[in-house]
Short mmCIF file of the C-alpha atoms (twelve columns), coordinates in Angstrom:
data_MODEL
# 
_entry.id   MODEL 
# 
loop_
_atom_site.group_PDB 
_atom_site.id 
_atom_site.type_symbol 
_atom_site.label_atom_id 
_atom_site.label_alt_id 
_atom_site.label_comp_id 
_atom_site.label_asym_id 
_atom_site.label_seq_id 
_atom_site.Cartn_x 
_atom_site.Cartn_y 
_atom_site.Cartn_z 
_atom_site.pdbx_PDB_model_num 
ATOM 1   C CA . MET A 1   -92.408 -107.147 -57.965 1 
ATOM 2   C CA . ASN A 2   -92.763 -110.609 -57.299 1 
ATOM 3   C CA . ILE A 3   -89.539 -111.979 -55.067 1 
ATOM 4   C CA . PRO A 4   -90.054 -115.725 -54.782 1 
ATOM 5   C CA . ARG A 5   -87.856 -117.359 -52.378 1 
ATOM 6   C CA . ARG A 6   -86.734 -120.625 -55.352 1 
ATOM 7   C CA . ASP A 7   -85.034 -123.701 -53.862 1 
ATOM 8   C CA . VAL A 8   -82.208 -124.694 -56.260 1 
ATOM 9   C CA . ASP A 9   -79.145 -126.966 -56.076 1 
ATOM 10  C CA . PHE A 10  -76.714 -126.806 -58.928 1 
ATOM 11  C CA . ALA A 11  -74.791 -129.786 -57.817 1 
ATOM 12  C CA . LEU A 12  -71.343 -128.424 -58.852 1 
ATOM 13  C CA . ASP A 13  -68.865 -130.918 -59.440 1 
ATOM 14  C CA . PRO A 14  -64.737 -129.548 -59.304 1 
ATOM 15  C CA . THR A 15  -64.245 -132.534 -62.121 1 
ATOM 16  C CA . THR A 16  -66.480 -130.639 -64.609 1 
ATOM 17  C CA . VAL A 17  -65.734 -127.162 -63.605 1 
ATOM 18  C CA . ARG A 18  -62.664 -125.569 -65.515 1 
ATOM 19  C CA . ARG A 19  -60.384 -123.835 -62.720 1 
ATOM 20  C CA . ASP A 20  -59.970 -121.006 -64.763 1 
ATOM 21  C CA . TRP A 21  -64.030 -120.975 -65.530 1 
ATOM 22  C CA . CYS A 22  -63.907 -117.126 -66.599 1 
ATOM 23  C CA . HIS A 23  -62.597 -116.157 -70.307 1 
ATOM 24  C CA . ASP A 24  -60.194 -118.704 -69.584 1 
ATOM 25  C CA . ASP A 25  -58.341 -116.204 -67.723 1 
ATOM 26  C CA . PRO A 26  -56.852 -116.665 -63.900 1 
ATOM 27  C CA . PHE A 27  -57.056 -112.482 -63.068 1 
ATOM 28  C CA . GLN A 28  -61.254 -112.805 -64.356 1 
ATOM 29  C CA . THR A 29  -61.724 -115.720 -62.503 1 
ATOM 30  C CA . THR A 30  -59.931 -114.801 -59.509 1 
ATOM 31  C CA . PHE A 31  -61.667 -111.893 -59.081 1 
ATOM 32  C CA . LEU A 32  -65.233 -113.229 -59.488 1 
ATOM 33  C CA . ASN A 33  -63.886 -116.465 -57.237 1 
ATOM 34  C CA . ALA A 34  -63.239 -113.478 -54.395 1 
ATOM 35  C CA . LEU A 35  -66.548 -112.157 -54.898 1 
ATOM 36  C CA . SER A 36  -68.170 -115.306 -54.549 1 
ATOM 37  C CA . LEU A 37  -66.241 -115.681 -50.929 1 
ATOM 38  C CA . LEU A 38  -67.778 -112.466 -49.856 1 
ATOM 39  C CA . PHE A 39  -70.680 -113.624 -50.737 1 
ATOM 40  C CA . PRO A 40  -72.304 -116.079 -47.582 1 
ATOM 41  C CA . GLU A 41  -71.513 -113.838 -45.106 1 
ATOM 42  C CA . GLY A 42  -72.100 -110.603 -46.707 1 
ATOM 43  C CA . GLU A 43  -75.443 -111.571 -47.100 1 
ATOM 44  C CA . ARG A 44  -75.960 -112.759 -43.798 1 
ATOM 45  C CA . PHE A 45  -75.282 -109.276 -42.752 1 
ATOM 46  C CA . PHE A 46  -78.058 -107.824 -45.161 1 
ATOM 47  C CA . VAL A 47  -80.695 -110.168 -43.593 1 
ATOM 48  C CA . GLU A 48  -79.677 -109.662 -40.117 1 
ATOM 49  C CA . SER A 49  -79.419 -105.559 -41.091 1 
ATOM 50  C CA . VAL A 50  -83.275 -105.673 -42.289 1 
ATOM 51  C CA . LYS A 51  -84.181 -108.205 -39.579 1 
ATOM 52  C CA . GLN A 52  -83.116 -105.332 -37.089 1 
ATOM 53  C CA . HIS A 53  -85.692 -102.759 -38.668 1 
ATOM 54  C CA . LYS A 54  -89.046 -105.168 -38.482 1 
ATOM 55  C CA . ALA A 55  -90.904 -102.602 -36.639 1 
ATOM 56  C CA . PHE A 56  -90.835 -100.979 -39.620 1 
ATOM 57  C CA . VAL A 57  -92.284 -102.964 -42.149 1 
ATOM 58  C CA . THR A 58  -95.609 -102.546 -41.478 1 
ATOM 59  C CA . THR A 59  -97.446 -102.917 -44.958 1 
ATOM 60  C CA . PRO A 60  -98.654 -106.259 -46.253 1 
ATOM 61  C CA . LYS A 61  -96.623 -105.653 -49.457 1 
ATOM 62  C CA . LEU A 62  -93.051 -104.865 -48.023 1 
ATOM 63  C CA . GLU A 63  -93.708 -107.561 -45.517 1 
ATOM 64  C CA . ALA A 64  -94.207 -110.115 -48.408 1 
ATOM 65  C CA . GLU A 65  -90.987 -108.505 -49.784 1 
ATOM 66  C CA . VAL A 66  -88.783 -108.735 -46.926 1 
ATOM 67  C CA . LYS A 67  -90.003 -112.345 -46.546 1 
ATOM 68  C CA . GLY A 68  -89.078 -112.796 -50.367 1 
ATOM 69  C CA . PHE A 69  -85.496 -110.991 -49.525 1 
ATOM 70  C CA . ILE A 70  -84.534 -113.277 -46.862 1 
ATOM 71  C CA . GLY A 71  -85.675 -116.449 -48.905 1 
ATOM 72  C CA . GLN A 72  -83.593 -115.655 -51.616 1 
ATOM 73  C CA . GLU A 73  -80.251 -114.297 -49.797 1 
ATOM 74  C CA . ALA A 74  -80.431 -117.171 -47.654 1 
ATOM 75  C CA . MET A 75  -80.243 -119.748 -50.600 1 
ATOM 76  C CA . HIS A 76  -77.835 -117.373 -52.550 1 
ATOM 77  C CA . GLY A 77  -75.553 -117.840 -49.137 1 
ATOM 78  C CA . LYS A 78  -76.138 -121.519 -49.482 1 
ATOM 79  C CA . GLU A 79  -75.119 -122.139 -52.946 1 
ATOM 80  C CA . HIS A 80  -72.086 -119.750 -52.768 1 
ATOM 81  C CA . ARG A 81  -70.855 -121.454 -49.829 1 
ATOM 82  C CA . ALA A 82  -70.802 -124.835 -51.918 1 
ATOM 83  C CA . PHE A 83  -69.387 -123.088 -55.138 1 
ATOM 84  C CA . ASN A 84  -66.717 -122.117 -52.310 1 
ATOM 85  C CA . GLU A 85  -66.005 -125.382 -51.523 1 
ATOM 86  C CA . LEU A 86  -65.292 -126.152 -55.018 1 
ATOM 87  C CA . LEU A 87  -62.957 -123.807 -55.094 1 
ATOM 88  C CA . VAL A 88  -61.321 -125.322 -52.221 1 
ATOM 89  C CA . ALA A 89  -60.836 -128.520 -54.608 1 
ATOM 90  C CA . HIS A 90  -59.210 -126.166 -57.104 1 
ATOM 91  C CA . GLY A 91  -56.582 -125.682 -55.113 1 
ATOM 92  C CA . TYR A 92  -57.693 -122.532 -53.184 1 
ATOM 93  C CA . ALA A 93  -57.010 -123.977 -49.502 1 
ATOM 94  C CA . VAL A 94  -57.165 -120.235 -48.297 1 
ATOM 95  C CA . ALA A 95  -60.663 -120.019 -49.325 1 
ATOM 96  C CA . PRO A 96  -61.947 -120.936 -45.560 1 
ATOM 97  C CA . LYS A 97  -59.659 -118.820 -43.649 1 
ATOM 98  C CA . VAL A 98  -60.991 -115.965 -46.068 1 
ATOM 99  C CA . GLU A 99  -64.600 -116.602 -45.170 1 
ATOM 100 C CA . LEU A 100 -63.792 -116.816 -41.483 1 
ATOM 101 C CA . ARG A 101 -61.816 -113.414 -41.521 1 
ATOM 102 C CA . LEU A 102 -64.615 -111.909 -43.015 1 
ATOM 103 C CA . ARG A 103 -66.793 -113.165 -40.317 1 
ATOM 104 C CA . GLY A 104 -64.572 -111.442 -37.768 1 
ATOM 105 C CA . PHE A 105 -64.207 -107.991 -39.554 1 
ATOM 106 C CA . LEU A 106 -68.301 -108.383 -39.897 1 
ATOM 107 C CA . LYS A 107 -68.643 -108.260 -36.348 1 
ATOM 108 C CA . LEU A 108 -66.712 -105.522 -35.665 1 
ATOM 109 C CA . VAL A 109 -69.013 -103.462 -37.824 1 
ATOM 110 C CA . ARG A 110 -72.064 -104.447 -36.309 1 
ATOM 111 C CA . LYS A 111 -70.238 -102.687 -33.161 1 
ATOM 112 C CA . VAL A 112 -69.154 -99.562  -34.762 1 
ATOM 113 C CA . LEU A 113 -72.198 -99.113  -36.713 1 
ATOM 114 C CA . SER A 114 -75.344 -98.432  -35.913 1 
ATOM 115 C CA . PRO A 115 -78.404 -100.313 -36.384 1 
ATOM 116 C CA . LYS A 116 -79.353 -97.947  -39.143 1 
ATOM 117 C CA . SER A 117 -75.890 -97.282  -40.734 1 
ATOM 118 C CA . GLN A 118 -75.782 -100.905 -41.142 1 
ATOM 119 C CA . LEU A 119 -79.059 -101.007 -43.508 1 
ATOM 120 C CA . ALA A 120 -77.718 -98.053  -45.073 1 
ATOM 121 C CA . ALA A 121 -74.266 -100.096 -45.433 1 
ATOM 122 C CA . THR A 122 -76.645 -103.325 -46.967 1 
ATOM 123 C CA . CYS A 123 -78.644 -100.670 -49.495 1 
ATOM 124 C CA . ALA A 124 -75.201 -99.726  -50.632 1 
ATOM 125 C CA . LEU A 125 -74.006 -103.002 -51.098 1 
ATOM 126 C CA . GLU A 126 -77.262 -104.241 -52.528 1 
ATOM 127 C CA . HIS A 127 -77.018 -101.375 -55.034 1 
ATOM 128 C CA . PHE A 128 -73.478 -102.674 -56.324 1 
ATOM 129 C CA . THR A 129 -74.807 -106.446 -56.817 1 
ATOM 130 C CA . ALA A 130 -78.349 -105.032 -58.785 1 
ATOM 131 C CA . MET A 131 -75.871 -102.759 -60.951 1 
ATOM 132 C CA . LEU A 132 -73.537 -106.062 -61.422 1 
ATOM 133 C CA . ALA A 133 -77.055 -107.929 -62.118 1 
ATOM 134 C CA . GLU A 134 -78.274 -105.994 -64.439 1 
ATOM 135 C CA . SER A 135 -75.419 -105.987 -66.292 1 
ATOM 136 C CA . LEU A 136 -75.070 -109.562 -66.657 1 
ATOM 137 C CA . LEU A 137 -78.288 -109.950 -67.852 1 
ATOM 138 C CA . ARG A 138 -78.244 -107.373 -70.288 1 
ATOM 139 C CA . ASP A 139 -74.881 -107.853 -71.659 1 
ATOM 140 C CA . PRO A 140 -74.531 -111.087 -73.903 1 
ATOM 141 C CA . ARG A 141 -70.286 -110.179 -73.338 1 
ATOM 142 C CA . MET A 142 -70.560 -111.220 -69.742 1 
ATOM 143 C CA . ARG A 143 -72.414 -113.948 -69.865 1 
ATOM 144 C CA . GLU A 144 -70.120 -115.874 -72.642 1 
ATOM 145 C CA . GLU A 145 -67.062 -115.607 -70.631 1 
ATOM 146 C CA . ILE A 146 -68.630 -117.792 -68.226 1 
ATOM 147 C CA . ASP A 147 -68.372 -121.043 -68.416 1 
ATOM 148 C CA . PRO A 148 -71.511 -122.754 -69.098 1 
ATOM 149 C CA . SER A 149 -70.500 -125.201 -66.136 1 
ATOM 150 C CA . VAL A 150 -71.212 -122.407 -63.427 1 
ATOM 151 C CA . ARG A 151 -73.096 -120.102 -65.911 1 
ATOM 152 C CA . GLY A 152 -76.057 -121.017 -64.549 1 
ATOM 153 C CA . LEU A 153 -75.701 -119.896 -60.910 1 
ATOM 154 C CA . TRP A 154 -74.546 -116.483 -61.205 1 
ATOM 155 C CA . LEU A 155 -77.189 -115.703 -63.843 1 
ATOM 156 C CA . TRP A 156 -80.080 -117.098 -60.862 1 
ATOM 157 C CA . HIS A 157 -77.797 -115.108 -58.382 1 
ATOM 158 C CA . ALA A 158 -78.531 -112.099 -60.938 1 
ATOM 159 C CA . LEU A 159 -82.211 -112.493 -61.352 1 
ATOM 160 C CA . GLU A 160 -82.624 -112.521 -57.402 1 
ATOM 161 C CA . GLU A 161 -80.369 -109.394 -57.032 1 
ATOM 162 C CA . SER A 162 -82.461 -107.695 -59.486 1 
ATOM 163 C CA . GLU A 163 -85.630 -108.870 -57.986 1 
ATOM 164 C CA . HIS A 164 -84.984 -107.823 -54.618 1 
ATOM 165 C CA . LYS A 165 -82.991 -104.779 -55.604 1 
ATOM 166 C CA . ALA A 166 -85.129 -102.259 -54.030 1 
ATOM 167 C CA . VAL A 167 -86.107 -104.234 -50.940 1 
ATOM 168 C CA . ALA A 168 -83.604 -102.853 -48.401 1 
ATOM 169 C CA . PHE A 169 -83.932 -99.349  -48.990 1 
ATOM 170 C CA . ASP A 170 -87.451 -99.237  -48.447 1 
ATOM 171 C CA . VAL A 171 -87.085 -101.129 -45.512 1 
ATOM 172 C CA . TYR A 172 -84.475 -97.939  -45.050 1 
ATOM 173 C CA . ARG A 173 -86.568 -95.092  -45.696 1 
ATOM 174 C CA . ALA A 174 -89.450 -96.921  -43.997 1 
ATOM 175 C CA . ALA A 175 -87.430 -96.622  -40.796 1 
ATOM 176 C CA . GLY A 176 -86.769 -92.962  -41.288 1 
ATOM 177 C CA . GLY A 177 -83.275 -93.332  -43.017 1 
ATOM 178 C CA . GLY A 178 -82.331 -90.290  -44.565 1 
ATOM 179 C CA . TYR A 179 -80.385 -89.027  -47.521 1 
ATOM 180 C CA . LEU A 180 -77.063 -87.573  -45.602 1 
ATOM 181 C CA . ARG A 181 -76.940 -91.189  -44.222 1 
ATOM 182 C CA . ARG A 182 -77.213 -92.948  -47.053 1 
ATOM 183 C CA . ALA A 183 -74.743 -91.273  -49.410 1 
ATOM 184 C CA . SER A 184 -71.682 -91.040  -46.976 1 
ATOM 185 C CA . ILE A 185 -72.278 -94.912  -46.185 1 
ATOM 186 C CA . MET A 186 -72.008 -95.264  -49.575 1 
ATOM 187 C CA . LEU A 187 -68.829 -93.548  -49.785 1 
ATOM 188 C CA . LEU A 188 -67.327 -94.984  -46.666 1 
ATOM 189 C CA . THR A 189 -69.022 -98.718  -47.877 1 
ATOM 190 C CA . THR A 190 -67.572 -98.305  -51.456 1 
ATOM 191 C CA . ALA A 191 -63.856 -97.630  -49.864 1 
ATOM 192 C CA . VAL A 192 -64.134 -100.682 -47.770 1 
ATOM 193 C CA . PHE A 193 -65.478 -103.119 -50.320 1 
ATOM 194 C CA . PHE A 194 -62.580 -102.844 -52.863 1 
ATOM 195 C CA . ALA A 195 -60.096 -103.001 -50.211 1 
ATOM 196 C CA . VAL A 196 -61.481 -105.799 -48.584 1 
ATOM 197 C CA . GLN A 197 -62.552 -107.324 -51.959 1 
ATOM 198 C CA . ALA A 198 -58.669 -106.412 -53.637 1 
ATOM 199 C CA . LEU A 199 -57.336 -108.337 -50.576 1 
ATOM 200 C CA . VAL A 200 -59.150 -111.658 -50.994 1 
ATOM 201 C CA . HIS A 201 -58.592 -111.578 -54.936 1 
ATOM 202 C CA . ALA A 202 -54.435 -111.145 -54.162 1 
ATOM 203 C CA . ARG A 203 -54.648 -113.947 -51.780 1 
ATOM 204 C CA . LEU A 204 -56.359 -115.716 -54.727 1 
ATOM 205 C CA . MET A 205 -53.874 -114.412 -57.363 1 
ATOM 206 C CA . ALA A 206 -50.998 -115.432 -54.807 1 
ATOM 207 C CA . THR A 207 -52.468 -118.890 -54.661 1 
ATOM 208 C CA . ARG A 208 -52.440 -119.135 -58.506 1 
ATOM 209 C CA . GLY A 209 -48.757 -117.619 -58.494 1 
ATOM 210 C CA . ILE A 210 -49.728 -115.098 -60.625 1 
ATOM 211 C CA . LEU A 211 -49.767 -112.230 -57.646 1 
ATOM 212 C CA . PHE A 212 -46.179 -110.638 -58.672 1 
ATOM 213 C CA . ARG A 213 -46.948 -111.370 -62.441 1 
ATOM 214 C CA . PRO A 214 -49.019 -108.388 -63.523 1 
ATOM 215 C CA . TRP A 215 -48.440 -108.646 -66.881 1 
ATOM 216 C CA . THR A 216 -50.869 -112.187 -66.522 1 
ATOM 217 C CA . TRP A 217 -53.082 -109.850 -65.535 1 
ATOM 218 C CA . LEU A 218 -53.402 -107.195 -68.713 1 
ATOM 219 C CA . ARG A 219 -56.154 -109.405 -70.686 1 
ATOM 220 C CA . GLY A 220 -58.254 -109.409 -67.127 1 
ATOM 221 C CA . ILE A 221 -58.183 -105.941 -66.354 1 
ATOM 222 C CA . GLY A 222 -58.326 -104.521 -69.883 1 
ATOM 223 C CA . ARG A 223 -61.758 -106.183 -70.074 1 
ATOM 224 C CA . LEU A 224 -62.975 -104.993 -66.768 1 
ATOM 225 C CA . TRP A 225 -61.768 -101.579 -67.175 1 
ATOM 226 C CA . ILE A 226 -61.031 -100.664 -70.779 1 
ATOM 227 C CA . TRP A 227 -62.896 -102.907 -73.650 1 
ATOM 228 C CA . PRO A 228 -65.643 -103.562 -73.007 1 
ATOM 229 C CA . GLY A 229 -65.362 -101.851 -69.939 1 
ATOM 230 C CA . HIS A 230 -67.348 -104.300 -67.518 1 
ATOM 231 C CA . LEU A 231 -66.769 -102.112 -64.551 1 
ATOM 232 C CA . THR A 232 -66.323 -98.734  -65.954 1 
ATOM 233 C CA . ARG A 233 -69.764 -99.184  -67.378 1 
ATOM 234 C CA . LEU A 234 -71.123 -99.464  -64.516 1 
ATOM 235 C CA . VAL A 235 -70.145 -95.618  -63.013 1 
ATOM 236 C CA . PRO A 236 -73.303 -93.772  -64.104 1 
ATOM 237 C CA . ALA A 237 -75.676 -96.353  -62.157 1 
ATOM 238 C CA . TYR A 238 -73.601 -95.809  -59.592 1 
ATOM 239 C CA . LEU A 239 -73.008 -92.233  -59.369 1 
ATOM 240 C CA . ALA A 240 -76.891 -92.354  -59.516 1 
ATOM 241 C CA . TYR A 241 -77.021 -93.605  -55.886 1 
ATOM 242 C CA . PHE A 242 -76.019 -89.731  -54.669 1 
ATOM 243 C CA . LYS A 243 -79.379 -88.681  -55.847 1 
ATOM 244 C CA . PRO A 244 -81.222 -87.049  -53.278 1 
ATOM 245 C CA . GLY A 245 -84.349 -88.572  -54.975 1 
ATOM 246 C CA . PHE A 246 -82.842 -91.736  -56.072 1 
ATOM 247 C CA . HIS A 247 -84.868 -95.071  -55.683 1 
ATOM 248 C CA . PRO A 248 -83.742 -98.491  -57.303 1 
ATOM 249 C CA . ASP A 249 -86.670 -99.399  -59.028 1 
ATOM 250 C CA . GLU A 250 -86.186 -95.978  -61.251 1 
ATOM 251 C CA . ARG A 251 -84.159 -98.493  -63.691 1 
ATOM 252 C CA . ASP A 252 -87.050 -100.381 -64.746 1 
ATOM 253 C CA . THR A 253 -86.249 -103.977 -65.080 1 
ATOM 254 C CA . THR A 254 -89.387 -105.541 -65.160 1 
ATOM 255 C CA . GLU A 255 -89.258 -106.546 -68.841 1 
ATOM 256 C CA . LEU A 256 -85.728 -107.855 -68.267 1 
ATOM 257 C CA . LEU A 257 -86.596 -110.067 -65.691 1 
ATOM 258 C CA . ALA A 258 -89.787 -111.244 -66.652 1 
ATOM 259 C CA . ARG A 259 -87.539 -112.413 -69.846 1 
ATOM 260 C CA . TRP A 260 -85.224 -113.891 -67.710 1 
ATOM 261 C CA . GLU A 261 -87.371 -115.654 -65.402 1 
ATOM 262 C CA . THR A 262 -88.944 -117.459 -68.664 1 
ATOM 263 C CA . ASN A 263 -85.435 -118.535 -69.988 1 
ATOM 264 C CA . LEU A 264 -84.148 -119.811 -66.757 1 
ATOM 265 C CA . PHE A 265 -87.575 -121.434 -64.874 1 
ATOM 266 C CA . GLY A 266 -90.009 -121.371 -67.517 1 
ATOM 267 C CA . ALA A 267 -91.202 -124.560 -68.318 1 
ATOM 268 C CA . GLU A 268 -88.509 -124.800 -70.896 1 
ATOM 269 C CA . GLY A 269 -86.059 -123.138 -68.785 1 
ATOM 270 C CA . ASP A 270 -82.374 -123.562 -68.677 1 
ATOM 271 C CA . LEU A 271 -82.378 -124.277 -64.900 1 
ATOM 272 C CA . ARG A 272 -85.690 -125.926 -64.432 1 
ATOM 273 C CA . ALA A 273 -83.961 -128.896 -63.760 1 
ATOM 274 C CA . GLN A 274 -82.243 -127.165 -60.523 1 
ATOM 275 C CA . LEU A 275 -85.526 -125.706 -59.453 1 
ATOM 276 C CA . LYS A 276 -86.714 -127.963 -56.463 1 
ATOM 277 C CA . LEU A 277 -89.236 -125.171 -55.018 1 
ATOM 278 C CA . VAL A 278 -90.802 -121.605 -56.027 1 
ATOM 279 C CA . ALA A 279 -92.455 -120.657 -52.570 1 
# 
């Protein structure tokens, strides 16, 4: 898999991005806003966990993939920080505090978990992002819910998460990481991730004044968990991670990614104007 570092600049303008940019629904929008607030510090954690195991990256192929992985994750952090600044302009003054507290939490995680377990946590979270990314690229219903003013950001991110979905996993295997650690850390990571995301989501909903109005959540909850069930549909892919012989590339997305690379960054690609460099 080619993993290029694409230097992009979406130059998002808060005056042209609707506050409820996902399905015109504050619940779904704040759900995704919460994810965006977790991305910059989370992806810095991913990069550091891989770098800690650079001694085990000994083949030219894996070296090239790690380089691409680091370049892509760094760019994701940059563009999502810009998106998170847009959230402040939309009235979410709590956004910088969320990132600061997440930084402190991940500092604690680095003290508690061994380097190999940190890498296992990265593998788990990379599986989450890969599942969400593939679903976004395959399901037009998900894409249509996102306002065109920010759709490019999420599609670009999804493309690159799918491109590098196996890198941390391959480094983990090269470093001698085993199944029991991988499976147990996935269970721990799942619980912690959903707890942290729910807390951030709740803070954003409180800012919007809908935290204690659950009747305003119904449409968003229904679309995420009932129909079309964007999150429910990910359960089989999530459970596949617990197979002893699992590998991220067993879900072949080669044709899907080739099509989206052309759609987004080809000569007539939708995001060609935002692309400054492919390295």
